[in-house]
Structures are given as C-alpha cells and as structure tokens.
C-alpha positions in Angstrom: 85.3 134.8 85.1 82.0 133.1 85.7 81.3 130.8 88.7 81.5 127.6 86.7 85.0 128.3 85.4 86.1 129.4 88.8 84.8 126.1 90.4 86.3 124.1 87.5 89.7 125.7 87.9 89.5 125.0 91.7 88.6 121.3 91.3 91.2 120.8 88.6 94.0 122.3 90.7 92.9 120.4 93.8 92.9 117.1 91.9 96.3 117.9 90.5 97.6 118.6 94.0 96.1 115.5 95.5 97.5 113.4 92.6 101.0 114.7 93.2 100.8 113.9 96.9 99.4 110.4 96.2 102.2 109.9 93.6 104.8 110.8 96.1 103.4 108.4 98.7 103.2 105.6 96.0 106.8 106.3 94.9 108.1 106.1 98.4 106.3 102.8 99.1 107.3 101.4 95.8 111.0 102.2 96.4 111.2 101.1 100.0 108.5 98.4 100.3 105.9 97.9 103.0 107.2 99.3 106.3 104.8 97.1 108.3 106.3 94.0 106.7 109.8 95.2 107.5 108.8 95.9 111.1 107.3 92.4 111.4 110.5 90.9 110.1 112.6 92.8 112.6 110.4 92.0 115.6 108.8 88.6 114.9 110.9 86.7 112.3 112.0 83.1 112.4 114.9 81.9 110.2 115.0 78.9 107.8 117.6 77.6 105.4 116.8 78.0 101.7 118.3 78.1 98.3 118.7 80.6 95.5 117.7 78.5 92.5 118.0 80.9 89.6 119.7 84.2 88.8 119.9 86.6 85.9 122.2 89.6 85.5 121.6 92.8 83.5 124.0 95.7 83.3 123.1 99.4 83.4 125.1 102.6 83.3 124.5 105.0 86.3 125.5 108.6 86.0 127.4 110.0 89.0 128.5 113.5 90.0 131.1 115.4 87.9 130.1 113.8 84.6 131.2 110.4 85.8 129.4 107.2 85.1 129.8 103.6 86.1 128.3 100.3 85.3 126.1 98.5 87.8 124.6 95.1 87.6 121.0 94.4 88.4 120.6 90.8 89.6 117.2 89.1 89.5 117.0 86.0 91.6 114.6 83.3 92.6 114.7 81.4 95.9 112.8 79.0 98.0 112.7 77.8 101.6 110.7 75.5 103.7 109.2 76.4 107.1 109.3 73.9 110.0 105.6 73.3 109.4 106.5 72.0 105.9 105.2 75.0 104.0 107.4 75.6 100.9 107.7 79.2 99.8 109.0 80.4 96.5 109.9 84.1 96.1 112.1 86.4 94.0 114.0 89.6 94.4 116.3 92.1 92.7 119.6 93.5 93.9 122.0 96.0 92.4 125.6 95.2 92.6 128.7 97.2 91.6 130.6 94.1 90.2 129.5 91.4 87.8 129.1 87.8 88.7 127.0 88.1 91.9 125.0 84.9 92.2 126.2 83.6 88.9 126.8 80.1 90.4 123.1 79.8 91.0 122.6 78.7 87.4 124.9 75.7 88.0 123.9 74.7 91.4 121.6 76.2 94.1 123.2 78.6 96.6 122.4 77.9 100.2 120.9 81.0 102.0 119.3 81.9 105.3 115.8 83.4 105.1 113.9 85.4 107.7 110.1 85.1 107.6 107.1 86.0 109.7 105.7 82.7 111.2 102.1 83.8 110.9 102.6 84.7 107.2 105.7 83.1 105.6 105.1 85.0 102.4 106.5 88.0 104.2 110.2 87.1 104.0 113.7 88.3 103.0 117.1 86.8 102.5 119.3 87.7 105.5 122.0 90.2 104.5 120.7 91.3 101.1 119.1 94.5 99.9 120.5 96.8 102.7 117.9 95.7 105.3 117.2 97.4 108.6 118.0 94.9 111.3 117.1 96.9 114.5 114.2 99.0 115.5 116.5 102.0 115.8 117.7 101.6 112.2 114.2 101.0 111.0 112.9 104.2 112.7 115.8 106.2 111.3 115.3 105.0 107.8 111.5 105.0 107.6 110.6 108.0 109.8 113.8 110.0 109.4 114.9 109.7 105.8 111.5 108.5 104.6 109.6 111.3 106.1 112.0 113.9 104.8 111.7 112.5 101.3 107.9 112.3 101.5 107.7 116.0 102.6 110.1 117.0 99.9 108.2 115.2 97.1 104.7 116.0 98.3 105.3 119.7 99.1 104.6 120.5 95.5 101.1 119.1 95.8 100.5 121.0 99.0 101.6 124.3 97.4 99.3 123.7 94.4 96.3 123.0 96.8 97.1 126.0 98.9 97.4 128.3 95.9 94.2 127.0 94.5 92.3 127.7 97.7 93.8 131.2 98.0 92.9 132.0 94.4 89.4 130.7 94.9 88.9 132.9 97.9 90.2 136.0 96.2 88.0 135.4 93.1 84.8 134.9 95.2 85.1 138.1 97.1 
C-alpha cells in the first residue's frame, strides 16, 4: 500500500472511533439529561406550587424477556409555576407509565403539583416525584457515576478498540 492510502485508512478509522465515542456520550446525556442540572436541583432547589395544564397519552408495545410484550403509555404533559419573584415558567415533560389514564384529568381541569427549581435559573426545574429522580447526593452519585460510567464505558469501548487497532495497524504498516 502506498503512504496516501495508509494515512487515509488511519484517518478514516480514527474518525469512526471518535464518532462512536461521541455518539455514546451524546446517547447517555440524551437519555439521562444534564447531570449538572440534576445536581443543582438536589443541592440548591426551592419549591413552588404549579399546575399541569395539558396532557396527551400515546400507547406503545414494549418487548420483554421470554417473548413477552406489554403495553406502556407515554404521557406528554405541560405545566407552569410561578416563583416568589413573580416569574412565570412554562415547561413540558414526558413520562412512561404502565397503566393508561395517568394525568388524564389535566384536560378537564389543571392538576396541582409541586415543582423544584434552581432560584438563580428557574428554567432548570422538575416536578417533584416524577421521572424517577435522584433526591440525594448518594443516589445521584450512584446513578450518574456508577451506572452511568458503566454504560458509557460499555458503549464507547467499541470506539476505543477501533482507534487502538487503527494505530497498531498504522505502526505495523510503516515499519
């Protein structure tokens, strides 16, 4: 092989490896949200009363072990709350539920909720008790650095293997 094709193969494989690593980081952050926001909500949050003003439910079939499937319900909801400073915040969320009818009354009349928010930035908020939230630093560390790190290593290891093999192949071809 000539030098140009060796370098091209190296660059191509390095880019593929880096893309896989970045995709695994993006996937983890997409699925779990911003860990810094969750940390702020655990350590600095204030609470305010709010209302769920709208909800919409869609069903989906989830496959389980042993060729078993079950129906789950994805609930999209919109809510608002007002800080003591008078700032009104409108936000939305999605939650998966095993039974239908979760939040169905929000279409008829608003449902009163409690919202945690960061006082310095109320756009960082969450409804108390929804979406399996970490409520303590210990739980946060276990979920983010225990399980999260294991998943990140598992997903990104493919990218590291591709990069490692590309460098090894490059070194053997240049001798």
